[in-house]
C-alpha positions in Angstrom: -47.6 68.3 -1.2 -49.0 67.5 -4.7 -46.4 69.5 -7.2 -48.6 71.3 -10.0 -48.8 70.3 -13.6 -46.3 71.8 -15.7 -48.5 72.6 -18.6 -46.8 72.5 -22.6 -46.9 73.9 -25.2 -44.9 71.7 -28.5 -44.0 73.5 -31.5 -42.8 71.5 -34.3 -43.4 71.4 -38.4 -43.2 67.4 -38.3 -46.0 65.4 -36.9 -43.8 62.6 -36.2 -41.6 65.0 -34.1 -44.4 66.2 -32.3 -45.6 62.6 -31.9 -42.3 61.8 -30.4 -42.2 64.5 -28.1 -45.9 63.7 -26.8 -44.7 59.8 -26.1 -41.7 61.4 -24.1 -43.9 63.4 -21.7 -46.4 61.0 -21.5 -43.8 59.3 -19.5 -43.9 61.6 -16.7 -47.5 62.9 -15.0 -45.3 66.3 -14.2 -46.2 67.5 -17.6 -49.3 68.0 -19.3 -50.0 69.2 -23.1 -52.0 72.0 -23.6 -51.7 72.4 -27.5 -49.7 71.9 -30.9 -47.8 74.2 -33.6 -46.1 73.5 -36.5 -44.8 77.0 -37.2 -43.7 80.0 -35.1 -47.4 81.9 -36.3 -49.5 79.4 -34.9 -47.1 79.2 -31.6 -47.9 82.5 -30.4 -51.3 82.5 -31.3 -51.6 79.2 -29.3 -49.3 80.7 -26.1 -52.1 83.4 -26.4 -54.9 81.0 -25.9 -53.2 78.3 -23.9 -51.3 80.1 -21.4 -48.7 77.0 -21.0 -45.9 77.2 -18.3 -43.0 75.8 -21.1 -42.7 75.4 -24.7 -40.7 72.9 -26.3 -39.8 74.9 -30.1 -38.5 73.5 -33.0 -35.4 75.7 -34.3 -36.0 75.4 -38.1 -39.5 76.2 -39.0 -41.3 77.2 -42.3 -43.3 80.7 -42.4 -41.6 81.7 -38.6 -38.7 80.1 -37.8 -38.1 79.3 -33.8 -36.0 81.8 -32.8 -38.4 84.6 -34.1 -41.0 83.2 -32.5 -39.2 82.8 -28.9 -37.8 87.0 -29.2 -41.9 87.6 -29.5 -43.3 85.3 -27.2 -40.9 86.0 -24.7 -41.5 89.9 -25.7 -45.3 89.3 -24.6 -45.2 86.2 -22.0 -42.1 87.0 -19.9 -43.4 84.3 -17.5 -43.2 81.4 -20.4 -40.2 79.3 -20.2 -39.0 78.5 -23.4 -36.9 75.2 -24.7 -35.5 75.0 -28.0 -35.8 71.6 -29.8 -33.2 70.7 -32.5 -31.3 68.0 -34.5 -28.3 70.4 -34.6 -25.9 71.0 -31.8 -24.3 74.0 -33.4 -22.9 76.3 -30.2 -24.3 79.9 -32.8 -27.6 78.1 -32.2 -27.6 77.9 -28.8 -26.2 81.2 -28.2 -28.5 82.6 -30.6 -31.5 80.7 -28.8 -30.9 82.3 -25.5 -30.0 85.8 -26.9 -33.7 85.7 -27.5 -35.1 84.4 -24.5 -35.0 80.7 -24.2 -34.6 79.0 -21.0 -33.1 75.8 -22.3 -31.5 73.7 -25.7 -32.5 70.2 -26.2 -31.3 67.7 -29.3 -33.3 65.8 -30.4 -31.1 62.4 -30.2 -30.9 62.7 -26.6 -32.6 59.7 -24.9 -36.5 60.2 -23.6 -34.6 59.9 -19.7 -32.2 62.6 -20.5 -35.2 65.0 -22.3 -37.6 64.3 -18.8 -34.6 64.8 -16.1 -33.7 68.1 -18.3 -37.5 69.2 -18.8 -37.8 68.8 -14.8 -34.6 70.8 -13.9 -36.1 73.7 -15.8 -39.5 73.4 -14.6 -37.6 74.3 -11.1 -35.7 76.8 -12.3 -32.3 75.0 -12.5 -31.6 74.2 -16.3 -28.8 72.1 -16.0 -25.5 72.6 -18.6 -23.7 69.6 -18.8 -19.8 69.4 -18.3 -19.7 69.0 -21.8 -21.5 71.5 -23.1 -19.5 74.0 -20.9 -16.6 73.2 -21.9 -17.7 73.6 -25.5 -19.1 77.4 -24.6 -15.7 78.1 -22.4 -13.7 77.0 -25.6 -15.6 79.0 -27.7 -15.0 82.2 -25.6 -11.2 81.1 -25.2 -10.8 81.9 -28.7 -12.1 85.7 -28.3 -9.8 88.6 -27.1 -11.0 88.7 -23.0 -12.2 91.8 -22.1 -11.3 94.1 -19.6 -12.5 93.0 -16.2 -15.2 95.5 -14.2 -14.7 95.9 -10.6 -17.4 92.9 -9.4 -20.6 93.2 -7.1 -20.1 89.5 -6.5 -18.9 88.2 -2.6 -16.5 86.1 -2.3 -18.5 82.6 -1.9 -20.2 83.6 -4.7 -17.3 84.1 -7.4 -16.8 80.7 -5.5 -20.3 79.1 -7.0 -19.9 81.4 -10.3 -16.6 79.5 -11.2 -18.4 75.9 -10.4 -21.2 76.9 -12.3 -19.0 77.3 -15.2 -17.7 73.9 -14.8 -21.4 72.6 -15.9 -21.8 71.5 -12.0 -25.4 71.2 -10.4 -26.7 73.1 -7.8 -26.6 69.5 -5.6 -22.8 68.5 -6.7 -21.8 72.6 -5.5 -23.8 72.1 -2.2 -22.1 68.9 -1.8 -17.9 70.2 -2.7 -18.7 73.5 -0.4 -20.7 71.5 2.6 -24.2 73.8 2.4 -27.4 73.4 1.5 -28.8 72.7 -1.9 -31.3 75.5 -0.9 -28.2 78.2 -0.1 -26.5 77.6 -3.3 -30.0 77.8 -5.0 -30.4 81.2 -2.9 -26.7 82.3 -3.8 -27.7 81.4 -7.7 -30.8 83.9 -7.7 -28.6 86.5 -6.0 -25.8 86.3 -8.7 -27.8 86.3 -11.8 -29.5 89.4 -10.5 -26.7 91.4 -9.7 -25.5 91.1 -12.7 -28.6 91.1 -14.5 -27.8 88.1 -16.5 -30.9 85.0 -16.7 -29.2 81.6 -17.4 -25.9 79.5 -16.6 -25.0 79.6 -19.9 -24.3 83.4 -19.8 -22.6 83.0 -16.2 -20.0 81.0 -17.9 -19.1 83.6 -20.9 -19.1 85.8 -17.3 -16.9 83.7 -15.8 -14.6 83.3 -18.2 -14.5 87.0 -18.7 -13.7 87.6 -15.4 -11.0 85.3 -15.0 -12.7 83.4 -12.1 -12.5 80.1 -14.2 -9.7 79.2 -17.3 -10.2 76.9 -20.0 
């Protein structure tokens, strides 16, 4: 069965940056560009007009930045997947973007193949988190006072999967380690996210650390 194209809106206040993203996306037939915007206000307008599946959103823009635009778009169109794009690897930007509802975070200096691999994963709801990023996030958490643990609604298997997610492992790697199917891992993750009322792997990593399922 042919996969439906993922319709993408590109938002960046620099024309060269938009052209660069268009060039990268043109290398994969999965992605179809349905519009461009140069600031957050235009992003909201074109989201309403084009109804994209995914938005590549620059963080720092004049008139309205990407974080504010993300918050407003997710409030009106929660189905839209938003990936923040920036030159900064400041971990606080990542947390802020995720709090606003973003599904992912891309650095502009990554090579095109890494972009395409990441965006494909976002498209199928398996946003990857690199082991390096997982370590940085958990290192950040370790400097905070660990909150009092609560009674967990998770099963033993779900806790096991959660600890592997916190290490930055992808579904296929978790499946191989636990000798179960990738589909089973994906279903477990859906259950875990639903039980904990969380949205993504970064939030799961924080929960795993806070509840003592993973040590830095």
